[in-house]
Rosetta silent file (secondary structure, phi, psi, omega in degrees, C-alpha in Angstrom):
SEQUENCE: XXXXXXXXXXXXXXXXXXXXXXXXXXXXXXXXXXXXXXXXXXXXXXXXXXXXXXXXXXXXXXXXXXXXXXXXXXXXXXXXXXXXXXXXXXXXXXXXXXXXXXXXXXXXXXXXXXXXXXXXXXXXXXXXXXXXXXXXXXXXXXXXXXXXXXXXXXXXXXXXXXXXXXXXXXXXXXXXXXXXXXXXXXXXXXXXXXXXXXXXXXXXXXXXXXXXXXXXXXXXXXXXXXXXXXXXXXXXXXXXXXXXXXXXXXXXXXXXXXXXXXXXXXXXXXXXXXXXXXXXXXXXXXXXXXXXXXXXXXXXXXXXXXXXXXXXXXXXXXXXXXXXXXXXXXXXXXXXXX
SCORE:     score description
SCORE:     0.000 S_00000001
   1 L     0.000  137.780  179.101   99.440   79.258  104.068 S_00000001
   2 L   -67.461  142.025  173.651   97.404   80.374  101.065 S_00000001
   3 L   -67.661  138.086  178.568   98.565   79.181   97.660 S_00000001
   4 E  -123.758  123.112  175.270  100.088   82.027   95.643 S_00000001
   5 E  -102.384  155.887  170.271  100.306   81.915   91.855 S_00000001
   6 E  -108.951  141.550  174.049  102.289   84.138   89.535 S_00000001
   7 E  -123.767  130.591  177.176  100.797   85.341   86.243 S_00000001
   8 E  -134.360  136.315  178.418  102.997   86.793   83.512 S_00000001
   9 E  -104.072  145.046 -176.880  101.965   88.022   80.062 S_00000001
  10 L  -146.930  149.735  178.843  104.276   87.816   77.067 S_00000001
  11 L  -137.761  133.245  170.122  104.205   88.630   73.360 S_00000001
  12 L   -97.552   96.177 -176.465  106.474   87.565   70.509 S_00000001
  13 L   -72.335   -6.524  175.505  106.113   90.581   68.237 S_00000001
  14 L   -91.277   -2.777  179.571  108.189   88.790   65.566 S_00000001
  15 L   -63.900  120.802 -177.178  105.540   86.076   65.226 S_00000001
  16 H   -55.817  -39.358 -179.826  104.304   86.162   61.561 S_00000001
  17 H   -65.337  -44.202  178.997  100.687   85.441   62.553 S_00000001
  18 H   -62.118  -43.733  179.669  100.679   88.240   65.111 S_00000001
  19 H   -61.300  -40.848  179.214  102.249   90.659   62.587 S_00000001
  20 H   -63.283  -46.485  178.439   99.646   89.732   59.980 S_00000001
  21 H   -64.810  -39.439 -179.643   96.772   90.339   62.387 S_00000001
  22 H   -61.370  -46.271 -179.937   98.328   93.551   63.645 S_00000001
  23 H   -67.516  -30.474  179.884   98.646   94.982   60.138 S_00000001
  24 H   -67.871  -39.596 -174.531   95.099   93.867   59.347 S_00000001
  25 H   -98.167  -17.133 -175.559   93.544   95.728   62.251 S_00000001
  26 H   -57.087  -39.493  179.437   95.938   98.659   62.725 S_00000001
  27 L   -57.418  -21.601 -178.784   94.208  100.905   60.090 S_00000001
  28 L   -92.602    5.275 -172.957   91.106  100.890   62.305 S_00000001
  29 L   -75.481  -26.340  177.645   93.007  102.014   65.394 S_00000001
  30 L    50.989 -106.104 -175.775   92.454  105.777   64.864 S_00000001
  31 L   -88.493    4.642 -174.926   93.370  107.420   68.226 S_00000001
  32 L   -71.077  159.897  179.886   94.629  104.211   69.828 S_00000001
  33 E   -85.513  108.618  178.810   98.155  103.800   71.147 S_00000001
  34 L  -120.036   24.965 -177.937  100.134  101.699   68.625 S_00000001
  35 L   -60.048  151.552 -175.870  103.604  102.984   69.590 S_00000001
  36 H   -64.726  -25.992  179.208  106.571  100.687   69.084 S_00000001
  37 H   -64.360  -16.943  179.152  107.297  100.714   72.797 S_00000001
  38 H   -74.996  -28.956 -168.381  104.116   98.655   73.262 S_00000001
  39 L  -125.452   -9.631 -177.208  105.413   95.729   71.202 S_00000001
  40 L   -67.202  134.130 -171.401  109.204   95.931   70.873 S_00000001
  41 L  -104.238  136.002  169.961  110.732   92.827   72.417 S_00000001
  42 L   -95.080  145.051 -176.710  113.747   92.512   74.720 S_00000001
  43 L   -91.720   56.791 -173.734  115.560   89.178   74.584 S_00000001
  44 L  -131.209    7.146 -169.725  115.540   88.635   78.337 S_00000001
  45 H   -65.216  -31.004 -179.925  112.367   86.700   79.115 S_00000001
  46 H   -62.437  -26.888 -179.888  114.118   83.435   80.058 S_00000001
  47 H   -74.867  -21.252  173.911  115.779   85.312   82.923 S_00000001
  48 H   -59.237  -45.969 -179.003  112.358   86.129   84.314 S_00000001
  49 H   -69.537  -38.311  178.587  111.883   82.394   84.995 S_00000001
  50 H   -63.373  -38.119  178.495  115.406   81.939   86.348 S_00000001
  51 H   -66.850  -40.513  179.154  114.768   84.756   88.814 S_00000001
  52 H   -62.522  -45.718 -177.512  111.453   83.183   89.936 S_00000001
  53 H   -65.527  -35.297 -179.229  113.086   79.800   90.509 S_00000001
  54 H   -76.966  -45.348 -169.770  115.963   81.332   92.466 S_00000001
  55 H  -100.859  -15.505  178.471  114.118   83.915   94.532 S_00000001
  56 L  -138.417   57.694 -178.886  110.551   82.536   94.877 S_00000001
  57 L   -64.128  -13.624 -178.810  110.839   78.725   94.792 S_00000001
  58 L   -79.650   -8.527 -174.637  107.717   78.545   96.989 S_00000001
  59 L   -58.211  141.761 -178.481  105.384   79.773   94.190 S_00000001
  60 L   -73.781  -64.578  178.347  102.466   77.405   93.542 S_00000001
  61 L  -136.156  152.031  172.619  101.987   77.795   89.779 S_00000001
  62 E  -114.618  117.847  178.950  103.280   80.153   87.097 S_00000001
  63 E   -98.197  115.411  177.984  100.708   81.033   84.438 S_00000001
  64 E   -98.713  115.696 -174.595  102.322   82.166   81.176 S_00000001
  65 E  -107.187  125.178  178.926   99.760   84.056   79.090 S_00000001
  66 E  -140.916  176.213  176.222  100.322   84.659   75.356 S_00000001
  67 L   -75.332   -3.016 -179.249   98.375   85.060   72.133 S_00000001
  68 L   130.107  -18.724  177.077   99.132   81.387   71.427 S_00000001
  69 L   -96.879  122.949 -179.662  102.820   81.619   70.493 S_00000001
  70 L  -108.951  156.077  178.666  105.112   80.447   73.315 S_00000001
  71 L   -56.339  140.974 -179.721  108.902   80.817   73.562 S_00000001
  72 L   -62.045  -26.494 -174.962  110.765   78.055   71.722 S_00000001
  73 L   -90.849    0.153 -175.539  112.863   77.407   74.817 S_00000001
  74 E   -73.188  138.335  178.340  109.957   76.957   77.248 S_00000001
  75 L   -90.211   96.915 -175.093  109.685   73.565   78.971 S_00000001
  76 L   -66.612  -13.394 -179.662  106.009   72.697   78.516 S_00000001
  77 L   -94.633    1.240  179.319  106.390   69.717   80.855 S_00000001
  78 L   -61.373  125.368 -174.125  107.494   71.789   83.842 S_00000001
  79 L   -65.017  -22.094 -179.646  105.076   70.856   86.670 S_00000001
  80 L   -91.136   -7.417 -173.510  104.814   74.423   87.957 S_00000001
  81 E   -98.632  133.844  173.727  104.111   75.942   84.536 S_00000001
  82 E  -123.335  120.541  179.710  100.638   76.484   83.062 S_00000001
  83 E   -90.104  128.841 -175.441  100.457   77.714   79.455 S_00000001
  84 E  -129.029  128.801  174.783   97.488   79.938   78.719 S_00000001
  85 E   -97.476  153.334  178.069   96.325   81.319   75.362 S_00000001
  86 H   -52.527  -42.835 -176.617   94.179   84.432   75.093 S_00000001
  87 H   -66.877  -14.943 -179.790   91.387   82.323   73.602 S_00000001
  88 H   -74.375  -22.479 -174.810   91.414   80.090   76.674 S_00000001
  89 H  -140.026  -16.402  178.940   89.976   82.774   78.951 S_00000001
  90 L   -92.975  128.474  178.008   89.099   85.963   77.034 S_00000001
  91 L   -53.668  140.086 -169.837   85.607   85.986   75.483 S_00000001
  92 H   -62.201  -23.664 -179.103   85.934   85.598   71.716 S_00000001
  93 H   -67.270  -14.614 -179.971   84.186   88.925   70.949 S_00000001
  94 H  -100.047    4.378 -174.812   87.290   90.733   72.237 S_00000001
  95 L  -113.614  152.120   -7.229   89.795   88.774   70.107 S_00000001
  96 L   -72.134  153.303  178.506   92.224   89.211   68.578 S_00000001
  97 L  -126.312  146.068  176.807   93.396   92.047   70.793 S_00000001
  98 L  -117.881   16.081 -178.177   96.538   94.175   70.757 S_00000001
  99 L  -107.035  113.047 -178.646   95.543   95.967   73.959 S_00000001
 100 H   -60.220  -28.795 -179.641   97.341   94.709   77.056 S_00000001
 101 H   -65.086  -40.261  177.101   94.488   96.052   79.180 S_00000001
 102 H   -59.562  -42.170  179.014   92.009   93.707   77.511 S_00000001
 103 H   -63.982  -38.289 -174.287   94.353   90.815   78.279 S_00000001
 104 H   -82.131  -34.504 -175.944   94.750   91.902   81.899 S_00000001
 105 H   -66.318  -17.331 -177.866   91.158   92.818   82.745 S_00000001
 106 L  -103.839    8.566 -172.525   90.099   89.187   82.196 S_00000001
 107 H   -55.173  -31.667 -177.428   92.821   87.453   84.228 S_00000001
 108 H   -65.050  -15.077 -179.084   90.349   86.198   86.810 S_00000001
 109 H   -84.281   -4.955  179.419   88.800   83.982   84.139 S_00000001
 110 L   -64.286  124.558 -177.686   91.952   81.828   83.822 S_00000001
 111 L   -62.333  127.853  176.030   90.985   78.287   84.735 S_00000001
 112 L    87.030   -5.593 -178.451   92.547   77.084   87.994 S_00000001
 113 L   -63.671  135.712 -179.185   94.012   80.428   89.020 S_00000001
 114 L   -71.275  158.810  175.480   94.306   80.798   92.803 S_00000001
 115 L   -58.582  -37.810  179.174   92.472   83.464   94.781 S_00000001
 116 E  -101.923  114.744  178.822   95.860   84.943   95.676 S_00000001
 117 E  -142.926  157.095  178.136   98.015   85.789   92.699 S_00000001
 118 E  -115.812  128.474 -178.329  100.758   88.208   91.688 S_00000001
 119 E  -102.048  130.442  177.807  100.647   89.763   88.239 S_00000001
 120 E  -120.853  138.432  158.510  103.842   90.564   86.349 S_00000001
 121 E   -76.989  162.263 -178.244  104.444   92.198   82.989 S_00000001
 122 L   -73.842   -5.481  176.724  107.273   90.453   81.170 S_00000001
 123 L  -100.453   11.574  177.507  109.499   93.475   81.801 S_00000001
 124 E  -115.164  114.978 -176.773  109.224   93.120   85.591 S_00000001
 125 E  -115.944  141.705  167.897  111.717   90.646   87.082 S_00000001
 126 E   -61.381  143.453 -173.371  112.300   89.496   90.608 S_00000001
 127 L  -125.019  -11.302 -179.137  115.688   90.845   91.628 S_00000001
 128 L  -160.069  172.389 -176.917  116.288   89.429   95.111 S_00000001
 129 L   -60.953  135.296  176.497  114.882   86.906   97.612 S_00000001
 130 L  -132.884  148.100  175.111  111.196   87.288   98.490 S_00000001
 131 L  -108.127  163.338  179.661  108.939   85.400  100.871 S_00000001
 132 H   -54.626  -35.683 -177.656  105.171   84.834  100.443 S_00000001
 133 H   -76.878    2.456  169.166  104.423   87.539  103.032 S_00000001
 134 H   -76.159  -25.232 -177.872  106.116   90.107  100.824 S_00000001
 135 L  -104.505  -36.072 -179.757  103.080   89.746   98.549 S_00000001
 136 E  -139.560  136.336  177.244  100.291   88.661  100.924 S_00000001
 137 E  -138.985  134.902 -175.483   99.878   88.976  104.663 S_00000001
 138 L    53.859   33.491  178.127   96.892   87.867  106.737 S_00000001
 139 L    78.122    3.348 -176.351   95.313   86.807  103.455 S_00000001
 140 E  -113.445  147.874  177.890   95.472   90.354  102.048 S_00000001
 141 E   -65.830  134.988  176.225   97.534   91.789   99.190 S_00000001
 142 E   -79.927  132.240 -177.972  100.492   93.854  100.420 S_00000001
 143 E  -159.120  165.342  175.596  100.459   97.397   99.023 S_00000001
 144 L  -114.074  115.503 -174.963  101.300  101.015   99.733 S_00000001
 145 L   -93.430   42.537  179.751   98.221  103.267   99.689 S_00000001
 146 L   -68.926  123.978 -176.324  100.146  106.525   99.348 S_00000001
 147 E   -94.029  160.380  177.034   97.796  109.201   98.033 S_00000001
 148 L  -153.153  153.837  173.504   98.521  112.135   95.782 S_00000001
 149 L  -118.312   19.895 -174.432   96.639  114.989   94.164 S_00000001
 150 L  -111.730    9.843  178.697   99.329  115.657   91.559 S_00000001
 151 L   -84.115   63.661 -179.155   98.529  112.961   88.952 S_00000001
 152 L   -87.783  147.424 -178.173   97.259  115.560   86.462 S_00000001
 153 L   -60.495  141.683  174.183   97.103  114.644   82.749 S_00000001
 154 L  -124.839  136.893 -179.038  100.113  115.458   80.551 S_00000001
 155 L  -117.604  132.679  170.702   99.942  115.469   76.766 S_00000001
 156 E  -132.841  158.263 -178.896  102.774  114.908   74.287 S_00000001
 157 L   -67.868  -29.784 -178.598  102.617  114.223   70.543 S_00000001
 158 L   -83.404  -44.449 -176.336  104.439  110.913   70.936 S_00000001
 159 L  -101.488   -3.934 -174.307  102.773  109.495   74.051 S_00000001
 160 E    51.608 -123.598 -179.141   99.536  111.523   73.876 S_00000001
 161 L   -96.346    6.778 -178.731   97.930  111.232   77.337 S_00000001
 162 L    50.956 -128.006 -178.198   99.788  107.999   78.181 S_00000001
 163 L  -104.921    8.104 -173.578   97.777  106.289   80.944 S_00000001
 164 H   -60.781  -42.835 -179.328   96.584  109.458   82.711 S_00000001
 165 H   -66.080  -37.033  177.242   93.031  109.333   81.348 S_00000001
 166 H   -65.295  -38.058  179.258   92.683  105.681   82.292 S_00000001
 167 H   -63.829  -39.645  177.461   93.837  106.478   85.820 S_00000001
 168 H   -66.229  -38.543  176.708   91.171  109.184   86.091 S_00000001
 169 H   -63.241  -42.246  177.058   88.588  106.741   84.797 S_00000001
 170 H   -56.840  -46.283 -179.422   89.690  104.203   87.445 S_00000001
 171 H   -62.972  -38.758  178.821   89.222  106.818   90.162 S_00000001
 172 H   -61.060  -42.696  178.899   85.806  107.723   88.833 S_00000001
 173 H   -64.576  -45.717 -179.700   84.644  104.117   89.056 S_00000001
 174 H   -62.007  -43.252 -178.632   86.039  103.721   92.571 S_00000001
 175 H   -69.299  -17.866  175.700   84.425  106.952   93.765 S_00000001
 176 H   -74.583  -15.914 -174.346   81.075  105.735   92.428 S_00000001
 177 H  -122.099  -13.140 -177.475   81.218  102.867   94.917 S_00000001
 178 L  -134.408  148.851  172.483   83.260  104.084   97.896 S_00000001
 179 L  -106.765  117.808 -173.651   83.381  107.090  100.194 S_00000001
 180 H   -55.352  -46.086 -175.458   86.999  107.873  101.013 S_00000001
 181 H   -64.592  -35.907  175.231   86.307  109.243  104.492 S_00000001
 182 H   -63.367  -40.343  178.868   84.310  106.140  105.424 S_00000001
 183 H   -61.518  -45.794 -179.265   87.220  103.982  104.226 S_00000001
 184 H   -63.975  -43.669 -178.757   89.700  105.946  106.352 S_00000001
 185 H   -64.933  -30.472 -179.987   87.485  105.799  109.431 S_00000001
 186 H   -68.140  -30.866 -177.115   87.109  102.018  109.091 S_00000001
 187 L  -150.801   69.488 -175.032   90.877  101.484  109.334 S_00000001
 188 H   -58.450  -29.803 -177.913   92.742  104.691  110.275 S_00000001
 189 H   -66.886  -23.938  178.081   96.037  102.888  110.915 S_00000001
 190 H   -77.333  -26.410 -175.171   96.204  101.977  107.232 S_00000001
 191 H  -102.800   -4.200  174.767   95.755  105.588  106.131 S_00000001
 192 L  -135.355   33.474 -178.468   98.013  107.190  108.745 S_00000001
 193 L   -89.130  161.720 -178.020  100.649  104.490  109.072 S_00000001
 194 H   -66.264  -20.620  179.312  104.445  104.827  109.017 S_00000001
 195 H   -62.516  -17.784 -177.713  104.556  102.822  105.768 S_00000001
 196 H   -81.297  -17.258 -176.759  103.371  105.992  103.984 S_00000001
 197 H    74.822  171.699 -175.929  106.483  107.997  104.866 S_00000001
 198 H   -61.324  -46.908 -178.703  106.501  111.668  105.812 S_00000001
 199 H   -63.571  -39.752  178.790  105.165  112.921  102.473 S_00000001
 200 H   -65.938  -39.090  177.851  102.425  110.313  102.490 S_00000001
 201 H   -66.474  -39.051  177.498  101.370  111.199  106.007 S_00000001
 202 H   -62.004  -42.332  179.585  101.278  114.909  105.110 S_00000001
 203 H   -65.608  -40.148  176.767   99.047  114.131  102.129 S_00000001
 204 H   -60.712  -38.040  178.784   96.741  112.038  104.326 S_00000001
 205 H   -68.821  -38.545  179.480   96.481  114.974  106.716 S_00000001
 206 H   -64.726  -42.264 -176.478   95.743  117.390  103.860 S_00000001
 207 H   -79.319  -27.144  177.880   93.024  115.156  102.456 S_00000001
 208 L    23.194  -91.781 -173.962   91.748  114.270  105.978 S_00000001
 209 L   -98.291   20.107  176.206   87.923  114.294  105.584 S_00000001
 210 L   -59.756  131.208 -177.319   87.885  114.339  101.760 S_00000001
 211 L   -89.413  -13.616  177.987   85.041  112.129  100.580 S_00000001
 212 L  -110.699  140.685  169.423   86.516  111.447   97.132 S_00000001
 213 L   -73.569  127.130 -175.163   89.691  109.601   96.306 S_00000001
 214 L  -104.323  -13.461  178.104   91.764  112.077   94.293 S_00000001
 215 L   157.996  152.816  175.420   94.690  109.868   93.316 S_00000001
 216 E  -123.193  150.314  170.609   97.219  107.252   94.346 S_00000001
 217 L   -68.140  127.930 -177.469  100.933  107.002   93.767 S_00000001
 218 L  -101.772  137.208 -177.045  101.283  104.417   91.019 S_00000001
 219 L  -119.082  120.414  179.318  104.090  101.914   91.000 S_00000001
 220 L   -83.378   79.573 -178.975  105.141  100.178   87.804 S_00000001
 221 L  -148.595 -178.919  177.778  105.975   96.908   89.477 S_00000001
 222 L   -63.839  154.830 -175.359  104.387   93.518   90.108 S_00000001
 223 E  -133.490  133.081  177.165  101.003   93.690   91.825 S_00000001
 224 E   -85.642  133.464 -177.577   99.311   91.388   94.334 S_00000001
 225 E  -134.405  154.015  164.696   95.637   90.704   93.647 S_00000001
 226 E   -98.544  130.142  179.291   92.664   88.807   94.985 S_00000001
 227 H   -59.486  -34.586 -179.744   90.844   87.061   92.155 S_00000001
 228 H   -64.043  -23.429  175.117   87.597   87.942   93.900 S_00000001
 229 H   -65.320  -45.880  176.977   88.397   91.643   93.417 S_00000001
 230 H   -57.780  -46.244 -177.212   88.306   91.188   89.637 S_00000001
 231 H   -62.489  -39.631 -178.424   85.024   89.297   89.923 S_00000001
 232 H   -67.888  -43.274  179.050   83.482   91.978   92.099 S_00000001
 233 H   -63.415  -43.380  178.148   84.450   94.857   89.816 S_00000001
 234 H   -64.145  -34.655  177.986   83.109   93.042   86.768 S_00000001
 235 H   -67.483  -40.513 -176.116   79.871   92.332   88.649 S_00000001
 236 H   -78.564  -33.908 -174.386   79.452   95.996   89.692 S_00000001
 237 L  -131.991   59.813 -176.742   80.507   97.643   86.411 S_00000001
 238 H   -63.853  -36.448 -177.146   79.975   95.206   83.530 S_00000001
 239 H   -68.113  -46.532 -178.947   79.233   97.846   80.877 S_00000001
 240 H   -67.648  -36.891  178.494   82.315   99.955   81.534 S_00000001
 241 H   -65.455  -42.330  177.711   84.519   96.863   81.764 S_00000001
 242 H   -60.070  -46.452 -177.163   83.148   95.567   78.470 S_00000001
 243 H   -70.278  -15.344  178.972   83.735   98.906   76.739 S_00000001
 244 H   -82.587  -14.957 -176.803   87.306   98.962   78.105 S_00000001
 245 L   -88.631   70.629 -177.554   88.188   95.751   76.252 S_00000001
 246 L   -89.626  163.944 -178.446   89.178   97.411   72.996 S_00000001
 247 L   -69.648  -41.833  173.398   91.307   95.937   70.229 S_00000001
 248 L  -118.149  158.292 -177.114   93.997   98.602   70.692 S_00000001
 249 E   -67.488  125.797  177.242   94.618  100.619   73.829 S_00000001
 250 L  -102.729  172.886 -174.261   92.347  103.663   74.009 S_00000001
 251 L   -84.371  -35.750 -176.666   92.729  106.664   76.295 S_00000001
 252 L  -112.622   78.455  176.672   89.558  106.450   78.393 S_00000001
 253 L  -140.587  164.234  172.271   89.311  102.829   79.464 S_00000001
 254 L   -74.186  149.020  170.692   89.861  100.893   82.662 S_00000001
 255 L  -129.549  174.151 -173.655   93.263   99.384   83.206 S_00000001
 256 L   -59.542  -18.256  177.241   94.443   96.877   85.875 S_00000001
 257 H   -62.389  -22.038  177.862   95.172   99.661   88.359 S_00000001
 258 H   -57.276  -41.986 -178.826   91.388   99.803   88.815 S_00000001
 259 H   -68.491  -34.575  175.423   91.527   96.505   90.731 S_00000001
 260 H   -65.362  -48.533  178.727   94.360   97.851   92.876 S_00000001
 261 H   -58.201  -39.365 -178.512   92.438  101.042   93.642 S_00000001
 262 H   -63.021  -43.945  178.248   89.365   98.954   94.485 S_00000001
 263 H   -62.040  -38.835  178.395   91.346   96.872   96.984 S_00000001
 264 H   -66.723  -46.139 -176.925   92.695  100.040   98.588 S_00000001
 265 H   -66.408  -24.897 -179.037   89.274  101.711   98.768 S_00000001
 266 L   -91.913   -0.215 -173.350   87.821   98.569  100.307 S_00000001
 267 L    60.363   24.687  178.640   90.657   98.294  102.876 S_00000001
 268 L   -92.540   57.514  179.258   91.335   94.859  101.369 S_00000001
 269 E  -153.880  159.335  174.763   95.099   95.256  101.619 S_00000001
 270 E  -109.075  120.968 -175.470   97.928   94.937  104.131 S_00000001
 271 E   -67.075  126.553 -178.859   99.975   98.168  104.364 S_00000001
 272 L  -159.176  142.475  176.076  103.596   97.637  103.437 S_00000001
 273 L   -84.331  132.936 -176.827  106.390   99.552  101.767 S_00000001
 274 L   -92.809  157.344 -178.934  107.631   97.825   98.606 S_00000001
 275 L  -119.295   92.316 -176.205  111.269   97.392   97.522 S_00000001
 276 E  -145.276  166.911  175.915  111.516   97.883   93.780 S_00000001
 277 E  -134.255  137.530  179.899  113.240   99.886   91.060 S_00000001
 278 E  -124.137  130.010  178.725  111.648  101.113   87.821 S_00000001
 279 E  -125.566  125.400  177.205  113.563  102.242   84.750 S_00000001
 280 E  -101.060  125.123 -177.388  111.895  103.821   81.709 S_00000001
 281 L   -76.649  110.856  172.067  113.974  103.591   78.546 S_00000001
 282 L  -112.643  -36.504  173.908  114.388  107.020   77.012 S_00000001
 283 L  -161.522 -179.751 -172.428  118.007  106.639   75.858 S_00000001
 284 H   -70.838   -9.282 -178.025  121.147  104.610   76.627 S_00000001
 285 H   -67.266  -14.225 -179.398  122.164  106.809   79.580 S_00000001
 286 H   -78.339  -14.870 -173.340  119.876  104.717   81.821 S_00000001
 287 H   -57.036  -48.075 -179.260  122.079  101.621   81.363 S_00000001
 288 H   -60.587  -34.603  178.320  124.592  102.181   84.224 S_00000001
 289 H   -68.472  -35.903  177.826  121.748  102.708   86.713 S_00000001
 290 H   -64.098  -45.930 -179.455  120.102   99.480   85.594 S_00000001
 291 H   -58.639  -45.108  179.883  123.320   97.549   86.103 S_00000001
 292 H   -59.402  -43.667 -178.602  123.747   98.925   89.620 S_00000001
 293 H   -69.561  -37.326 -177.796  120.181   97.967   90.567 S_00000001
 294 H   -59.116  -33.120 -176.884  120.418   94.478   89.048 S_00000001
 295 L  -101.905   18.046  175.038  123.185   93.480   91.412 S_00000001
 296 L  -106.695  100.871 -174.607  121.558   94.989   94.511 S_00000001
 297 L   -70.075  -10.272  176.011  119.731   92.110   96.193 S_00000001
 298 L   -72.123  -19.459  177.385  117.929   94.507   98.556 S_00000001
 299 L   -86.028  114.950 -173.803  115.795   95.524   95.581 S_00000001
 300 L   -70.693  -35.200  179.593  113.083   92.845   95.409 S_00000001
 301 E  -149.190  158.642 -177.117  112.037   93.496   91.825 S_00000001
 302 E  -136.940  134.817  177.801  113.062   95.596   88.898 S_00000001
 303 E  -106.989  128.159 -179.195  111.002   96.969   86.000 S_00000001
 304 E  -116.350   87.696 -167.469  112.731   97.475   82.635 S_00000001
 305 E   -99.004  112.701  174.929  110.154   99.489   80.725 S_00000001
 306 L   -73.284  149.524  176.680  110.619  100.272   77.073 S_00000001
 307 L  -133.266  160.981  177.587  109.019  103.488   75.778 S_00000001
 308 L   -68.705  -11.120 -178.881  108.263  104.942   72.358 S_00000001
 309 L   -80.495  -16.515 -174.360  110.720  107.723   73.186 S_00000001
 310 L   -83.601  119.385  177.479  113.750  105.414   73.021 S_00000001
 311 L   -61.810  154.530 -175.860  115.485  105.410   69.582 S_00000001
 312 H   -58.080  -42.727 -175.958  116.125  101.989   68.036 S_00000001
 313 H   -69.011  -34.661  176.336  119.902  102.170   68.349 S_00000001
 314 H   -69.675  -38.435  177.416  119.710  103.128   72.040 S_00000001
 315 H   -61.953  -43.806  179.438  117.194  100.346   72.652 S_00000001
 316 H   -63.632  -37.291  177.927  119.532   97.813   71.026 S_00000001
 317 H   -61.964  -48.420 -179.450  122.404   99.134   73.149 S_00000001
 318 H   -64.551  -44.816 -177.002  120.411   98.678   76.376 S_00000001
 319 H   -61.634  -43.675 -179.036  119.072   95.297   75.310 S_00000001
 320 H   -65.583  -40.453  178.778  122.503   93.880   74.487 S_00000001
 321 H   -69.995  -37.941  177.927  123.991   95.055   77.782 S_00000001
 322 H   -59.590  -45.882 -179.736  121.012   93.746   79.735 S_00000001
 323 H   -58.194  -42.503 -179.853  121.441   90.296   78.216 S_00000001
 324 H   -64.737  -44.269 -177.826  125.105   90.268   79.262 S_00000001
 325 H   -69.134  -39.649  179.980  124.374   91.363   82.829 S_00000001
 326 H   -69.704  -35.038  176.074  121.465   88.961   83.270 S_00000001
 327 H   -65.873  -34.762  176.576  123.509   86.052   81.939 S_00000001
 328 H   -67.020  -37.953 -177.263  126.165   86.949   84.493 S_00000001
 329 H   -80.422  -36.449 -177.426  123.578   86.997   87.276 S_00000001
 330 L  -126.088   71.586 -174.672  121.584   83.932   86.144 S_00000001
 331 L   -74.745  -20.084 -176.352  123.993   81.662   84.213 S_00000001
 332 L  -100.589  139.825  177.890  122.083   78.414   84.836 S_00000001
 333 L   -65.136  153.215  175.907  118.856   77.417   83.128 S_00000001
 334 L   -95.827  172.706  177.923  115.725   76.982   85.207 S_00000001
 335 L   -70.460  -11.240  176.915  113.335   74.033   85.195 S_00000001
 336 L   -79.618   -7.958 -176.036  111.027   76.225   83.093 S_00000001
 337 E  -111.668  151.944  172.840  113.495   76.000   80.197 S_00000001
 338 L   -74.029    0.000    0.000  114.471   73.185   77.836 S_00000001
């Protein structure tokens, strides 16, 4: 069986050094996304590790990536834990960075990282038992290649274009290197399989001989990657990848979904339906739904995504209830904790 690593990125936005650097560079951000939802911290990260130890004890290594500040409670002597600073793998010309995409686009440069790895944001927790073949099968990342033509840009004053422009940029890069119809013909069972569901099959039929990829359904959950995919994209498009590594998140840059799209376009994936739940914090009304999902072990992972739309008092309400529910679910410390 191939070794599978987990990679998780984390930020302590209360760190004085980070705050000093952020204030120093923020005036130069102009059109960049500096919304509070990018940096506001939930006090639940220790439960991420407890969930991994309970539900994926088979994991090879867990790489914790930060700007250099690690949680006070982390057990640095844990044999499965590898602590990684941005400066350890990101070229110095891109540092310091406050753009998660810059941090993510360079993950393949982490020393010792396995070819097969699963990337998590710190707001994505395992929620139930998973086996290695939930993430990789026959050496390929498990994914759902459900297509869509409805991912059109939306603009708001608070979120601007969100990630829509980046997604279009990702598709543009993929279409420069792949012909959709050739991809489908190479492995028709992947593009007309039951894992797509009725709506997905209908979309595949509508697109049929379309030569351009027009869009994929995007899932805000953990993602399985081949390290070689990152290396290949950087080799093919070094200029665009370099220009995407901005200090703050810009609207027209590559993001990690590019590597996912590349794997799909290359047929370098194993078709599978995923079992996850995603919650975007807009106000406290989402809390009861989160609680219900947390205690449903059929849901393999859960994303608890803060947004700039959520008022501070509602965020604090959700955060306090989350801590209580997670402590109820994971009362015992993991070996990753002191």
